[in-house]
N, CA, C and O atoms as a GROMACS GRO file, in nm:
protein
  412
    1MET      N    1   1.303   0.948   1.439
    1MET     CA    2   1.165   0.948   1.487
    1MET      C    3   1.078   1.040   1.401
    1MET      O    4   0.959   1.015   1.385
    2ASN      N    5   1.138   1.146   1.347
    2ASN     CA    6   1.061   1.240   1.267
    2ASN      C    7   1.015   1.180   1.135
    2ASN      O    8   0.909   1.216   1.084
    3GLY      N    9   1.094   1.087   1.079
    3GLY     CA   10   1.057   1.025   0.953
    3GLY      C   11   0.937   0.933   0.964
    3GLY      O   12   0.874   0.902   0.863
    4VAL      N   13   0.905   0.890   1.085
    4VAL     CA   14   0.791   0.801   1.104
    4VAL      C   15   0.660   0.875   1.085
    4VAL      O   16   0.562   0.818   1.036
    5VAL      N   17   0.657   1.001   1.122
    5VAL     CA   18   0.533   1.080   1.120
    5VAL      C   19   0.513   1.151   0.986
    5VAL      O   20   0.401   1.187   0.952
    6THR      N   21   0.618   1.170   0.911
    6THR     CA   22   0.611   1.248   0.787
    6THR      C   23   0.508   1.196   0.687
    6THR      O   24   0.436   1.277   0.630
    7PRO      N   25   0.497   1.064   0.661
    7PRO     CA   26   0.394   1.020   0.566
    7PRO      C   27   0.251   1.050   0.613
    7PRO      O   28   0.164   1.080   0.532
    8TYR      N   29   0.229   1.041   0.743
    8TYR     CA   30   0.096   1.072   0.796
    8TYR      C   31   0.063   1.220   0.780
    8TYR      O   32  -0.049   1.256   0.743
    9LEU      N   33   0.162   1.304   0.806
    9LEU     CA   34   0.139   1.449   0.792
    9LEU      C   35   0.121   1.488   0.646
    9LEU      O   36   0.043   1.577   0.615
   10THR      N   37   0.192   1.421   0.557
   10THR     CA   38   0.176   1.448   0.414
   10THR      C   39   0.036   1.407   0.368
   10THR      O   40  -0.030   1.482   0.296
   11LEU      N   41  -0.008   1.290   0.409
   11LEU     CA   42  -0.143   1.244   0.374
   11LEU      C   43  -0.249   1.338   0.431
   11LEU      O   44  -0.347   1.370   0.364
   12ALA      N   45  -0.230   1.381   0.556
   12ALA     CA   46  -0.326   1.473   0.617
   12ALA      C   47  -0.330   1.606   0.544
   12ALA      O   48  -0.437   1.665   0.527
   13ALA      N   49  -0.213   1.656   0.500
   13ALA     CA   50  -0.210   1.782   0.426
   13ALA      C   51  -0.282   1.768   0.292
   13ALA      O   52  -0.354   1.859   0.251
   14ILE      N   53  -0.262   1.656   0.224
   14ILE     CA   54  -0.330   1.633   0.097
   14ILE      C   55  -0.482   1.624   0.118
   14ILE      O   56  -0.558   1.684   0.042
   15LEU      N   57  -0.525   1.550   0.220
   15LEU     CA   58  -0.668   1.539   0.249
   15LEU      C   59  -0.728   1.675   0.284
   15LEU      O   60  -0.838   1.708   0.241
   16PHE      N   61  -0.655   1.753   0.363
   16PHE     CA   62  -0.706   1.885   0.402
   16PHE      C   63  -0.719   1.976   0.280
   16PHE      O   64  -0.817   2.048   0.268
   17CYS      N   65  -0.621   1.973   0.191
   17CYS     CA   66  -0.627   2.057   0.070
   17CYS      C   67  -0.741   2.016  -0.021
   17CYS      O   68  -0.808   2.102  -0.079
   18ILE      N   69  -0.765   1.885  -0.035
   18ILE     CA   70  -0.878   1.839  -0.115
   18ILE      C   71  -1.009   1.885  -0.053
   18ILE      O   72  -1.099   1.931  -0.124
   19GLY      N   73  -1.021   1.874   0.080
   19GLY     CA   74  -1.141   1.919   0.148
   19GLY      C   75  -1.161   2.069   0.138
   19GLY      O   76  -1.274   2.116   0.121
   20LEU      N   77  -1.053   2.144   0.148
   20LEU     CA   78  -1.063   2.290   0.137
   20LEU      C   79  -1.106   2.331  -0.003
   20LEU      O   80  -1.189   2.421  -0.019
   21TYR      N   81  -1.051   2.265  -0.105
   21TYR     CA   82  -1.092   2.294  -0.242
   21TYR      C   83  -1.241   2.264  -0.261
   21TYR      O   84  -1.313   2.344  -0.322
   22GLY      N   85  -1.287   2.151  -0.210
   22GLY     CA   86  -1.428   2.114  -0.224
   22GLY      C   87  -1.520   2.209  -0.150
   22GLY      O   88  -1.628   2.242  -0.199
   23ALA      N   89  -1.478   2.253  -0.030
   23ALA     CA   90  -1.563   2.343   0.048
   23ALA      C   91  -1.574   2.482  -0.013
   23ALA      O   92  -1.677   2.548   0.000
   24LEU      N   93  -1.467   2.527  -0.080
   24LEU     CA   94  -1.468   2.662  -0.134
   24LEU      C   95  -1.519   2.671  -0.277
   24LEU      O   96  -1.562   2.778  -0.321
   25SER      N   97  -1.515   2.561  -0.351
   25SER     CA   98  -1.547   2.572  -0.494
   25SER      C   99  -1.678   2.506  -0.536
   25SER      O  100  -1.730   2.538  -0.644
   26LYS      N  101  -1.733   2.419  -0.458
   26LYS     CA  102  -1.853   2.347  -0.500
   26LYS      C  103  -1.979   2.421  -0.459
   26LYS      O  104  -1.979   2.496  -0.360
   27LYS      N  105  -2.086   2.400  -0.535
   27LYS     CA  106  -2.213   2.466  -0.508
   27LYS      C  107  -2.307   2.380  -0.426
   27LYS      O  108  -2.392   2.432  -0.354
   28SER      N  109  -2.294   2.250  -0.436
   28SER     CA  110  -2.385   2.159  -0.368
   28SER      C  111  -2.357   2.158  -0.217
   28SER      O  112  -2.242   2.145  -0.175
   29GLY      N  113  -2.461   2.171  -0.140
   29GLY     CA  114  -2.445   2.172   0.005
   29GLY      C  115  -2.395   2.040   0.060
   29GLY      O  116  -2.320   2.038   0.158
   30VAL      N  117  -2.434   1.930  -0.001
   30VAL     CA  118  -2.389   1.799   0.043
   30VAL      C  119  -2.239   1.784   0.021
   30VAL      O  120  -2.168   1.731   0.106
   31ILE      N  121  -2.190   1.830  -0.093
   31ILE     CA  122  -2.047   1.822  -0.123
   31ILE      C  123  -1.968   1.910  -0.028
   31ILE      O  124  -1.859   1.874   0.015
   32VAL      N  125  -2.022   2.026   0.007
   32VAL     CA  126  -1.955   2.114   0.102
   32VAL      C  127  -1.945   2.047   0.238
   32VAL      O  128  -1.841   2.053   0.303
   33LEU      N  129  -2.054   1.984   0.282
   33LEU     CA  130  -2.050   1.913   0.411
   33LEU      C  131  -1.950   1.797   0.408
   33LEU      O  132  -1.877   1.776   0.505
   34LEU      N  133  -1.947   1.722   0.299
   34LEU     CA  134  -1.850   1.613   0.287
   34LEU      C  135  -1.707   1.666   0.287
   34LEU      O  136  -1.618   1.602   0.342
   35SER      N  137  -1.685   1.781   0.227
   35SER     CA  138  -1.552   1.840   0.225
   35SER      C  139  -1.509   1.884   0.365
   35SER      O  140  -1.393   1.869   0.402
   36ILE      N  141  -1.602   1.938   0.441
   36ILE     CA  142  -1.571   1.976   0.579
   36ILE      C  143  -1.539   1.853   0.662
   36ILE      O  144  -1.448   1.856   0.746
   37GLU      N  145  -1.612   1.745   0.641
   37GLU     CA  146  -1.581   1.620   0.711
   37GLU      C  147  -1.443   1.569   0.674
   37GLU      O  148  -1.370   1.517   0.759
   38LEU      N  149  -1.405   1.583   0.547
   38LEU     CA  150  -1.273   1.541   0.503
   38LEU      C  151  -1.164   1.623   0.572
   38LEU      O  152  -1.060   1.569   0.611
   39MET      N  153  -1.187   1.753   0.588
   39MET     CA  154  -1.090   1.837   0.658
   39MET      C  155  -1.079   1.798   0.805
   39MET      O  156  -0.970   1.796   0.861
   40LEU      N  157  -1.192   1.767   0.868
   40LEU     CA  158  -1.188   1.725   1.008
   40LEU      C  159  -1.117   1.591   1.024
   40LEU      O  160  -1.049   1.569   1.124
   41ASN      N  161  -1.132   1.502   0.928
   41ASN     CA  162  -1.061   1.375   0.934
   41ASN      C  163  -0.911   1.395   0.915
   41ASN      O  164  -0.831   1.320   0.972
   42ALA      N  165  -0.871   1.493   0.835
   42ALA     CA  166  -0.729   1.525   0.822
   42ALA      C  167  -0.673   1.576   0.956
   42ALA      O  168  -0.561   1.542   0.993
   43VAL      N  169  -0.751   1.654   1.026
   43VAL     CA  170  -0.710   1.701   1.158
   43VAL      C  171  -0.697   1.583   1.254
   43VAL      O  172  -0.603   1.576   1.333
   44ASN      N  173  -0.792   1.490   1.248
   44ASN     CA  174  -0.783   1.371   1.333
   44ASN      C  175  -0.657   1.291   1.304
   44ASN      O  176  -0.592   1.242   1.397
   45LEU      N  177  -0.622   1.278   1.178
   45LEU     CA  178  -0.500   1.207   1.141
   45LEU      C  179  -0.377   1.276   1.198
   45LEU      O  180  -0.285   1.210   1.244
   46ASN      N  181  -0.374   1.409   1.195
   46ASN     CA  182  -0.264   1.484   1.255
   46ASN      C  183  -0.258   1.462   1.406
   46ASN      O  184  -0.149   1.443   1.462
   47LEU      N  185  -0.373   1.464   1.472
   47LEU     CA  186  -0.375   1.444   1.617
   47LEU      C  187  -0.320   1.307   1.655
   47LEU      O  188  -0.241   1.296   1.749
   48ILE      N  189  -0.359   1.204   1.583
   48ILE     CA  190  -0.311   1.070   1.612
   48ILE      C  191  -0.162   1.058   1.580
   48ILE      O  192  -0.088   0.993   1.654
   49ALA      N  193  -0.118   1.119   1.471
   49ALA     CA  194   0.024   1.112   1.434
   49ALA      C  195   0.111   1.181   1.538
   49ALA      O  196   0.215   1.129   1.576
   50PHE      N  197   0.069   1.298   1.585
   50PHE     CA  198   0.148   1.368   1.686
   50PHE      C  199   0.142   1.298   1.821
   50PHE      O  200   0.237   1.306   1.899
   51ALA      N  201   0.033   1.229   1.851
   51ALA     CA  202   0.026   1.152   1.975
   51ALA      C  203   0.125   1.035   1.970
   51ALA      O  204   0.179   0.995   2.073
   52LYS      N  205   0.147   0.980   1.852
   52LYS     CA  206   0.240   0.869   1.836
   52LYS      C  207   0.385   0.915   1.835
   52LYS      O  208   0.476   0.834   1.855
   53LEU      N  209   0.409   1.044   1.811
   53LEU     CA  210   0.544   1.098   1.794
   53LEU      C  211   0.626   1.093   1.922
   53LEU      O  212   0.747   1.069   1.915
   54GLY      N  213   0.567   1.116   2.035
   54GLY     CA  214   0.643   1.127   2.160
   54GLY      C  215   0.713   0.997   2.199
   54GLY      O  216   0.679   0.889   2.150
   55ALA      N  217   0.811   1.010   2.287
   55ALA     CA  218   0.884   0.892   2.335
   55ALA      C  219   0.792   0.801   2.415
   55ALA      O  220   0.802   0.679   2.407
   56GLN      N  221   0.703   0.862   2.490
   56GLN     CA  222   0.604   0.787   2.564
   56GLN      C  223   0.467   0.822   2.506
   56GLN      O  224   0.411   0.926   2.540
   57PRO      N  225   0.412   0.738   2.418
   57PRO     CA  226   0.285   0.773   2.354
   57PRO      C  227   0.174   0.797   2.456
   57PRO      O  228   0.151   0.716   2.546
   58ALA      N  229   0.106   0.909   2.442
   58ALA     CA  230  -0.001   0.945   2.534
   58ALA      C  231  -0.135   0.932   2.463
   58ALA      O  232  -0.141   0.922   2.340
   59LEU      N  233  -0.240   0.931   2.542
   59LEU     CA  234  -0.375   0.918   2.487
   59LEU      C  235  -0.440   1.053   2.457
   59LEU      O  236  -0.556   1.057   2.416
   60THR      N  237  -0.368   1.162   2.477
   60THR     CA  238  -0.431   1.293   2.458
   60THR      C  239  -0.473   1.315   2.313
   60THR      O  240  -0.580   1.371   2.288
   61GLY      N  241  -0.392   1.273   2.218
   61GLY     CA  242  -0.429   1.287   2.077
   61GLY      C  243  -0.552   1.206   2.044
   61GLY      O  244  -0.638   1.250   1.966
   62HIS      N  245  -0.563   1.087   2.102
   62HIS     CA  246  -0.679   1.002   2.078
   62HIS      C  247  -0.805   1.063   2.139
   62HIS      O  248  -0.913   1.057   2.080
   63ILE      N  249  -0.791   1.121   2.256
   63ILE     CA  250  -0.907   1.182   2.323
   63ILE      C  251  -0.954   1.305   2.246
   63ILE      O  252  -1.074   1.324   2.225
   64PHE      N  253  -0.860   1.390   2.203
   64PHE     CA  254  -0.898   1.506   2.122
   64PHE      C  255  -0.960   1.463   1.990
   64PHE      O  256  -1.051   1.528   1.939
   65SER      N  257  -0.912   1.353   1.936
   65SER     CA  258  -0.968   1.300   1.812
   65SER      C  259  -1.113   1.255   1.833
   65SER      O  260  -1.198   1.276   1.746
   66LEU      N  261  -1.141   1.193   1.946
   66LEU     CA  262  -1.279   1.154   1.977
   66LEU      C  263  -1.370   1.276   1.991
   66LEU      O  264  -1.484   1.273   1.946
   67PHE      N  265  -1.319   1.383   2.053
   67PHE     CA  266  -1.397   1.506   2.061
   67PHE      C  267  -1.423   1.564   1.923
   67PHE      O  268  -1.532   1.613   1.895
   68THR      N  269  -1.324   1.558   1.836
   68THR     CA  270  -1.341   1.608   1.700
   68THR      C  271  -1.444   1.526   1.624
   68THR      O  272  -1.525   1.582   1.549
   69ILE      N  273  -1.444   1.396   1.642
   69ILE     CA  274  -1.543   1.310   1.578
   69ILE      C  275  -1.683   1.344   1.628
   69ILE      O  276  -1.778   1.345   1.550
   70THR      N  277  -1.697   1.373   1.757
   70THR     CA  278  -1.827   1.411   1.814
   70THR      C  279  -1.875   1.543   1.755
   70THR      O  280  -1.992   1.556   1.718
   71VAL      N  281  -1.786   1.640   1.745
   71VAL     CA  282  -1.822   1.769   1.686
   71VAL      C  283  -1.859   1.752   1.539
   71VAL      O  284  -1.952   1.816   1.490
   72ALA      N  285  -1.787   1.665   1.468
   72ALA     CA  286  -1.817   1.641   1.326
   72ALA      C  287  -1.954   1.578   1.309
   72ALA      O  288  -2.026   1.611   1.214
   73ALA      N  289  -1.991   1.488   1.398
   73ALA     CA  290  -2.124   1.426   1.390
   73ALA      C  291  -2.234   1.530   1.414
   73ALA      O  292  -2.336   1.531   1.345
   74ALA      N  293  -2.212   1.616   1.512
   74ALA     CA  294  -2.311   1.721   1.539
   74ALA      C  295  -2.319   1.820   1.423
   74ALA      O  296  -2.427   1.864   1.386
   75GLU      N  297  -2.204   1.854   1.366
   75GLU     CA  298  -2.202   1.945   1.251
   75GLU      C  299  -2.274   1.885   1.131
   75GLU      O  300  -2.345   1.955   1.060
   76ALA      N  301  -2.256   1.756   1.110
   76ALA     CA  302  -2.324   1.690   0.998
   76ALA      C  303  -2.475   1.688   1.018
   76ALA      O  304  -2.551   1.712   0.924
   77ALA      N  305  -2.519   1.662   1.141
   77ALA     CA  306  -2.662   1.658   1.168
   77ALA      C  307  -2.726   1.796   1.148
   77ALA      O  308  -2.832   1.807   1.086
   78VAL      N  309  -2.662   1.900   1.201
   78VAL     CA  310  -2.716   2.036   1.185
   78VAL      C  311  -2.709   2.080   1.039
   78VAL      O  312  -2.802   2.142   0.989
   79GLY      N  313  -2.599   2.047   0.972
   79GLY     CA  314  -2.585   2.084   0.831
   79GLY      C  315  -2.689   2.019   0.742
   79GLY      O  316  -2.744   2.084   0.654
   80VAL      N  317  -2.715   1.891   0.765
   80VAL     CA  318  -2.816   1.821   0.685
   80VAL      C  319  -2.955   1.878   0.715
   80VAL      O  320  -3.038   1.890   0.624
   81ALA      N  321  -2.982   1.912   0.841
   81ALA     CA  322  -3.111   1.973   0.874
   81ALA      C  323  -3.128   2.108   0.804
   81ALA      O  324  -3.237   2.138   0.755
   82ILE      N  325  -3.023   2.188   0.799
   82ILE     CA  326  -3.029   2.316   0.728
   82ILE      C  327  -3.049   2.294   0.578
   82ILE      O  328  -3.125   2.366   0.515
   83LEU      N  329  -2.980   2.195   0.522
   83LEU     CA  330  -2.997   2.166   0.380
   83LEU      C  331  -3.138   2.118   0.348
   83LEU      O  332  -3.193   2.154   0.243
   84ILE      N  333  -3.197   2.039   0.435
   84ILE     CA  334  -3.335   1.993   0.414
   84ILE      C  335  -3.431   2.112   0.420
   84ILE      O  336  -3.523   2.122   0.339
   85ALA      N  337  -3.410   2.203   0.516
   85ALA     CA  338  -3.494   2.322   0.524
   85ALA      C  339  -3.478   2.409   0.400
   85ALA      O  340  -3.576   2.463   0.350
   86LEU      N  341  -3.354   2.422   0.351
   86LEU     CA  342  -3.331   2.499   0.229
   86LEU      C  343  -3.401   2.434   0.110
   86LEU      O  344  -3.462   2.503   0.028
   87TYR      N  345  -3.392   2.303   0.100
   87TYR     CA  346  -3.456   2.234  -0.013
   87TYR      C  347  -3.608   2.247  -0.006
   87TYR      O  348  -3.674   2.262  -0.109
   88ARG      N  349  -3.664   2.240   0.114
   88ARG     CA  350  -3.810   2.254   0.126
   88ARG      C  351  -3.857   2.394   0.091
   88ARG      O  352  -3.963   2.410   0.030
   89ASN      N  353  -3.779   2.495   0.128
   89ASN     CA  354  -3.819   2.633   0.101
   89ASN      C  355  -3.790   2.677  -0.042
   89ASN      O  356  -3.872   2.748  -0.102
   90ARG      N  357  -3.677   2.638  -0.097
   90ARG     CA  358  -3.634   2.687  -0.226
   90ARG      C  359  -3.638   2.583  -0.337
   90ARG      O  360  -3.638   2.620  -0.455
   91GLY      N  361  -3.642   2.455  -0.303
   91GLY     CA  362  -3.643   2.351  -0.405
   91GLY      C  363  -3.506   2.323  -0.464
   91GLY      O  364  -3.496   2.262  -0.571
   92THR      N  365  -3.400   2.367  -0.396
   92THR     CA  366  -3.264   2.345  -0.444
   92THR      C  367  -3.171   2.325  -0.326
   92THR      O  368  -3.198   2.372  -0.216
   93GLY      N  369  -3.061   2.254  -0.351
   93GLY     CA  370  -2.959   2.235  -0.249
   93GLY      C  371  -2.837   2.319  -0.274
   93GLY      O  372  -2.730   2.292  -0.219
   94ASP      N  373  -2.851   2.421  -0.357
   94ASP     CA  374  -2.740   2.508  -0.394
   94ASP      C  375  -2.708   2.602  -0.277
   94ASP      O  376  -2.797   2.668  -0.224
   95VAL      N  377  -2.582   2.608  -0.238
   95VAL     CA  378  -2.545   2.692  -0.124
   95VAL      C  379  -2.546   2.840  -0.160
   95VAL      O  380  -2.548   2.924  -0.069
   96GLU      N  381  -2.544   2.876  -0.287
   96GLU     CA  382  -2.550   3.016  -0.325
   96GLU      C  383  -2.690   3.075  -0.301
   96GLU      O  384  -2.705   3.197  -0.292
   97ASP      N  385  -2.791   2.989  -0.290
   97ASP     CA  386  -2.926   3.035  -0.260
   97ASP      C  387  -2.952   3.044  -0.111
   97ASP      O  388  -3.066   3.062  -0.069
   98MET      N  389  -2.849   3.032  -0.032
   98MET     CA  390  -2.864   3.024   0.112
   98MET      C  391  -2.843   3.158   0.181
   98MET      O  392  -2.813   3.161   0.301
   99ASN      N  393  -2.857   3.269   0.110
   99ASN     CA  394  -2.831   3.400   0.170
   99ASN      C  395  -2.934   3.436   0.277
   99ASN      O  396  -2.902   3.510   0.370
  100SER      N  397  -3.055   3.385   0.264
  100SER     CA  398  -3.156   3.405   0.369
  100SER      C  399  -3.256   3.292   0.360
  100SER      O  400  -3.274   3.231   0.254
  101MET      N  401  -3.320   3.263   0.471
  101MET     CA  402  -3.418   3.155   0.474
  101MET      C  403  -3.558   3.207   0.439
  101MET      O  404  -3.652   3.129   0.427
  102LYS      N  405  -3.572   3.338   0.424
  102LYS     CA  406  -3.702   3.394   0.386
  102LYS      C  407  -3.722   3.376   0.239
  102LYS      O  408  -3.626   3.376   0.162
  103HIS      N  409  -3.844   3.360   0.200
  103HIS     CA  410  -3.874   3.343   0.057
  103HIS      C  411  -3.975   3.446   0.013
  103HIS      O  412  -4.014   3.448  -0.104
   0.00000   0.00000   0.00000
């Protein structure tokens, strides 16, 4: 039973590492937001894989995954709003210029 979940966990680990690299190394705010979304999708993949692991598959992993998708949508909306405000104030989408919103 453990071998069934291993490819999903490997894929999720690879996706999470790619997202972590993008979130920590890129300067563009849009790329950082996309990287965070990629990490959240890796978490969703883990939740679904572990929900499938049990002898009696439960819906708890699916429900937690739906909550994660909801949080990701809210995070994307707030993040894009902050990036738009940064671009209007500073004329750039660079996250290194985000130390304060005052100009």
